[in-house]
C-alpha positions in Angstrom: 196.4 131.8 4.8 193.5 130.8 2.5 190.3 129.0 3.0 190.2 127.5 -0.5 189.2 124.1 0.9 185.8 125.5 1.7 185.1 126.1 -2.0 183.7 123.4 -4.2 182.7 124.8 -7.5 183.0 128.0 -9.5 179.3 128.6 -8.9 179.9 128.4 -5.1 182.7 130.9 -5.4 180.7 133.3 -7.4 177.8 133.1 -5.0 180.1 133.9 -2.1 181.7 136.8 -3.9 178.2 138.2 -4.7 177.2 137.9 -1.1 180.3 139.7 0.1 179.9 142.4 -2.5 176.3 142.9 -1.5 177.3 143.2 2.1 180.0 145.8 1.2 177.3 147.8 -0.6 175.0 147.6 2.4 176.9 149.5 5.1 173.8 150.4 7.0 173.3 146.7 7.8 176.7 146.4 9.3 176.2 149.6 11.3 172.9 148.3 12.7 174.5 144.9 13.6 177.4 146.7 15.3 175.1 149.0 17.3 172.5 146.6 18.4 172.7 144.6 21.6 170.8 141.7 23.1 170.0 138.2 22.2 171.7 137.3 18.8 168.8 135.1 17.7 166.3 137.9 18.2 168.5 140.4 16.5 168.9 138.0 13.6 165.2 137.4 13.3 164.4 141.1 13.3 167.0 141.9 10.7 165.8 139.1 8.4 162.5 140.9 8.0 164.4 143.6 6.1 167.4 141.7 4.6 168.1 138.3 3.1 168.9 135.6 5.7 172.3 134.8 4.3 173.3 138.4 4.2 172.3 138.9 7.8 174.2 135.8 8.9 177.3 137.0 7.1 177.0 140.5 8.6 176.7 139.1 12.2 179.8 136.9 11.6 181.8 139.7 10.2 181.0 142.1 13.0 181.8 139.5 15.6 185.2 138.8 14.0 185.9 142.5 13.6 185.5 143.1 17.3 188.2 140.5 17.9 190.4 141.9 15.1 190.6 145.2 16.9 193.2 143.7 19.2 195.5 142.7 16.3 195.0 145.4 13.7 194.8 149.2 13.7 191.8 149.1 11.4 190.4 145.8 12.8 186.8 147.2 13.0 186.8 147.9 9.3 188.6 144.8 7.9 187.1 142.3 5.6 187.8 138.9 6.9 186.4 135.5 8.0 186.8 133.9 11.4 189.3 131.3 10.1 191.4 133.9 8.2 191.5 136.1 11.3 192.6 133.2 13.5 195.5 132.4 11.2 196.5 135.9 10.3 199.7 137.7 11.4 199.1 140.6 13.8 199.9 144.0 12.4 203.0 144.7 14.6 204.5 141.2 13.9 203.8 141.6 10.1 205.6 144.9 10.1 208.6 143.5 12.0 208.9 140.7 9.4 208.6 143.1 6.5 211.6 145.1 7.7 213.8 142.0 7.3 212.7 141.6 3.7 213.7 145.2 3.1 217.3 144.1 3.4 217.2 142.1 0.2 214.5 143.6 -2.0 216.0 146.1 -4.4 214.4 149.0 -6.1 211.7 147.9 -8.5 211.9 144.3 -7.3 208.7 142.3 -6.6 208.0 140.3 -3.5 205.7 137.3 -3.7 203.3 136.6 -0.8 201.9 133.1 -1.1 198.7 131.9 0.7 198.1 135.6 1.4 194.7 135.2 3.1 193.2 138.4 4.4 196.3 140.3 3.3 197.9 141.2 6.6 201.5 140.3 5.5 201.0 141.6 1.9 199.9 145.0 3.3 203.0 145.2 5.6 205.3 144.1 2.8 203.8 146.7 0.4 205.4 149.3 2.6 208.8 148.2 1.5 208.2 146.7 -2.0 205.8 145.9 -4.8 203.9 142.8 -3.9 202.2 140.0 -5.7 199.7 138.5 -3.3 198.8 134.9 -4.3 196.0 132.8 -3.0 194.0 129.9 -4.3 190.7 131.3 -3.0 189.2 134.1 -5.1 187.0 135.2 -2.2 190.0 135.8 0.0 191.8 137.6 -2.8 188.8 140.0 -3.1 188.7 140.6 0.7 192.4 141.2 0.8 192.1 143.7 -2.0 189.5 145.6 0.0 191.8 145.5 3.0 194.7 146.8 1.0 192.5 149.7 -0.1 191.7 150.4 3.5 195.4 150.7 4.3 196.1 152.8 1.2 198.5 150.3 -0.4 196.3 148.6 -3.1 198.3 150.3 -5.8 201.4 148.4 -4.7 199.8 145.0 -4.6 198.8 142.7 -7.5 196.3 140.1 -6.5 196.7 136.8 -8.3 195.0 133.4 -8.0 197.8 130.9 -7.7 198.5 127.5 -6.1 201.5 127.6 -3.8 201.8 123.8 -4.2 202.7 124.1 -7.9 204.0 127.6 -8.6 207.6 128.0 -9.7 209.4 130.2 -7.1 212.9 130.0 -8.7 214.8 133.2 -8.1 211.9 134.9 -6.3 211.8 136.6 -2.9 208.9 134.9 -1.2 206.8 134.9 1.9 204.6 131.9 2.6 201.9 131.3 5.2 200.9 127.7 4.7 197.4 126.5 5.4 197.4 124.7 8.8 193.8 123.6 8.8 191.9 121.0 6.8 188.5 121.2 5.3 186.8 120.5 8.6 188.7 123.3 10.3 191.0 121.0 12.3 194.4 122.5 13.0 197.6 120.4 12.3 201.0 121.0 13.8 202.9 118.4 11.8 204.4 120.0 8.7 203.7 116.8 6.7 199.9 117.5 7.1 199.7 121.2 6.2 199.5 122.8 2.7 201.9 123.2 1.1 203.4 120.2 2.9 207.0 119.7 4.2 208.4 118.4 1.0 207.0 121.3 -1.0 208.2 123.9 1.5 211.7 122.3 1.4 211.7 122.6 -2.3 210.6 126.3 -2.1 213.4 127.0 0.4 216.0 125.5 -1.9 214.9 127.3 -5.1 213.8 130.8 -4.0 216.4 133.6 -3.9 215.3 134.6 -0.4 212.3 134.0 1.7 210.4 133.6 5.0 207.9 130.8 5.9 205.6 131.5 8.7 204.8 128.5 10.9 203.1 127.8 14.3 205.7 127.9 17.1 204.3 124.5 18.2 204.9 122.8 14.9 207.6 120.2 14.3 210.1 122.4 12.3 213.2 121.4 14.2 215.8 119.8 12.0 213.6 120.1 8.9 215.4 123.1 7.3 219.1 122.6 8.0 220.2 125.3 5.5 217.8 127.9 6.9 217.6 130.2 10.0 214.8 129.7 12.5 213.4 132.7 14.3 210.8 132.5 17.2 208.9 135.8 17.8 207.0 136.7 20.9 204.7 139.6 21.5 204.0 140.8 25.0 205.5 137.6 26.5 203.5 135.2 24.3 205.3 133.2 21.5 203.4 134.0 18.4 205.1 132.4 15.4 208.2 130.8 14.0 209.7 132.0 10.7 212.0 129.9 8.6 214.3 132.3 6.9 216.1 131.0 3.8 218.4 132.1 1.0 219.8 135.6 1.2 217.7 136.3 4.3 219.2 133.5 6.4 222.2 132.8 8.5 222.2 129.0 8.0 221.9 126.9 11.1 221.2 129.9 13.4 218.4 130.0 15.9 217.0 133.4 16.9 214.5 134.6 19.5 213.0 138.1 19.2 210.9 139.9 21.8 208.4 142.4 20.5 207.6 145.2 20.9 211.2 145.9 22.0 212.6 144.3 18.9 215.6 142.9 20.7 217.0 139.5 19.5 219.2 136.8 20.8 220.7 134.4 18.4 223.1 131.4 18.5 223.5 127.6 18.3 221.4 125.9 21.0 224.1 123.4 21.5 227.0 125.8 21.8 226.3 127.5 25.1 227.4 126.2 28.5 225.6 127.8 31.5 226.5 127.9 35.1 224.2 126.1 37.5 223.4 127.2 41.0 220.9 127.1 43.9 218.0 129.5 44.2 219.4 133.0 44.8 217.7 136.4 45.5 215.9 136.6 42.2 214.2 134.1 39.9 213.8 134.8 36.2 211.1 133.3 33.9 212.6 133.3 30.3 210.5 134.5 27.4 208.7 131.6 25.6 210.4 132.5 22.3 213.8 132.0 24.0 212.6 128.7 25.4 211.2 127.4 22.0 214.4 128.5 20.2 216.4 126.4 22.7 218.4 129.5 23.7 218.0 129.5 27.5 221.6 128.5 28.0 222.7 131.2 25.6 220.6 133.8 27.5 222.1 132.5 30.8 225.6 133.2 29.4 224.7 136.5 28.0 223.1 137.9 31.2 225.7 136.1 33.4 223.0 134.5 35.5 222.6 130.8 36.6 220.3 128.0 35.6 218.6 125.9 38.3 218.5 122.6 36.4 218.8 121.1 33.0 215.2 119.9 33.2 213.8 123.4 33.8 214.2 126.8 32.2 214.1 129.0 35.3 217.2 131.2 35.9 218.5 132.8 39.0 220.8 135.5 40.2 221.6 137.7 43.3 220.6 140.8 41.3 218.0 142.1 39.0 218.9 142.1 35.3 217.5 144.4 32.6 216.4 142.3 29.7 213.2 141.9 27.6 213.8 138.2 27.6 213.1 137.6 31.3 210.3 138.3 33.8 211.9 138.8 37.3 210.5 137.5 40.6 212.0 138.4 44.0 212.6 135.2 46.1 211.1 135.2 49.6 211.7 131.6 50.6 212.1 128.0 49.3 210.1 125.0 50.4 210.2 121.3 49.7 207.3 119.8 47.7 205.1 119.2 50.8 201.5 120.5 50.7 201.1 120.3 54.5 204.2 122.5 54.9 202.9 124.8 52.2 199.5 125.3 53.9 201.2 126.1 57.2 203.5 128.6 55.5 200.6 130.4 53.8 198.6 130.6 57.1 201.6 131.9 59.0 202.3 134.6 56.3 198.8 135.9 55.9 198.5 134.9 52.3 195.2 135.5 50.4 196.1 135.1 46.8 198.7 133.0 44.9 199.9 132.8 41.4 201.1 129.2 40.7 203.7 128.7 38.0 205.3 125.5 36.8 206.9 124.4 33.5 207.9 120.7 33.7 206.7 119.6 37.2 203.5 117.5 36.9 200.9 119.5 38.8 197.1 120.0 38.9 197.2 123.7 39.5 193.5 124.2 40.1 193.2 121.2 42.5 196.2 122.6 44.4 194.7 126.1 44.6 191.4 124.7 46.0 193.3 123.0 48.8 195.2 126.1 50.0 194.0 128.2 52.9 193.9 131.6 51.2 192.3 133.9 53.7 194.9 136.6 54.3 195.8 139.8 52.5 199.3 139.1 51.0 199.9 138.0 47.4 202.6 135.6 46.5 203.9 133.7 43.5 204.6 130.0 44.0 207.0 128.6 41.4 207.3 124.8 41.2 210.8 124.2 39.7 213.4 121.6 39.4 216.5 122.5 41.4 219.5 120.2 41.3 217.3 117.3 40.4 214.6 117.9 43.0 211.3 119.7 42.9 211.2 122.8 45.1 208.5 125.4 45.7 210.1 128.8 45.3 208.1 131.4 47.1 208.3 134.8 45.3 206.9 138.3 45.0 206.8 140.5 42.0 209.4 143.3 42.2 208.0 146.8 42.8 208.2 149.5 40.1 210.9 151.2 42.3 213.0 148.0 42.2 212.7 147.7 38.4 
């Protein structure tokens, strides 16, 4: 993911490169910024007495982003990156997972092309399985990516090349693409027609490359846009992180897939081909992984696990037993109530409830307003699930299973 839209002239680019190179050659400044605490403005004023203002500002920004990057990357505290490139980067575990799929089609000595390579997260992971050409329109990001590759010890396996993904010929190539989803003002777009490369260009790349994967936001409008491709939704720790459009030799055309990391387990199928059973609330309620939901595979999961669905309008599943699957989070059902707040408040008082977790998917509900209205003065903790059951809204009162139950 590049930030080429922030660059205006070759002179601007060279100035930015010089600033980054100066910062890299001034490690003591970064060490001081990382070690000091207190008011940022006072820190900046003190440092500016010893270093140029632009250099201090860049150092402060880099250290701030590095602190956040530690949650996504093994060497996050040493990476060279910008705020925007970090926000749009692929986390290290997810990048490695994607790279393993490319290993299936990349032969010995073959080159893999990573377009819109940004800070280099995907290129670094791909370099573990093949030689990589990392392409970006922004010379600054190419330089930062080179330094990051050196940090991970794979710089000798990556060629860094300035190239425009909107015009380059990808015929016969094995490609990875992470299109730019933000405009010059930093606004994020979810419509594929508004990102760069845009939908038409991505469709052309899909049809001409030998094999490839296009990384997209899981919230973007990719459904039905790539009929000859495979769509995979990936979650990490129960949060849907990305969609990948697999094409060419890497795809099973028309297939939808959901993968849960770190387990690496997948479920795949046609969202319209599964026919679940429906039933009333049983002993356990299951909240499906968001990757399964976004992939439209709740019915397929219901069939696979042999558990029931509560309603077409909601994704919650139910069964009279616990099931062992990375694709669901279980809740033990205590009771079911109608959607009646007076009845709910009486229930909470009677059962000595002091804290509640409130969950809902498709039921209109102001969760915080509801929470403020509840008499939570007891010691017990419950989970309140607002769900559609046979066409009606019910409050399913639950507890989380104990470790012994799991």
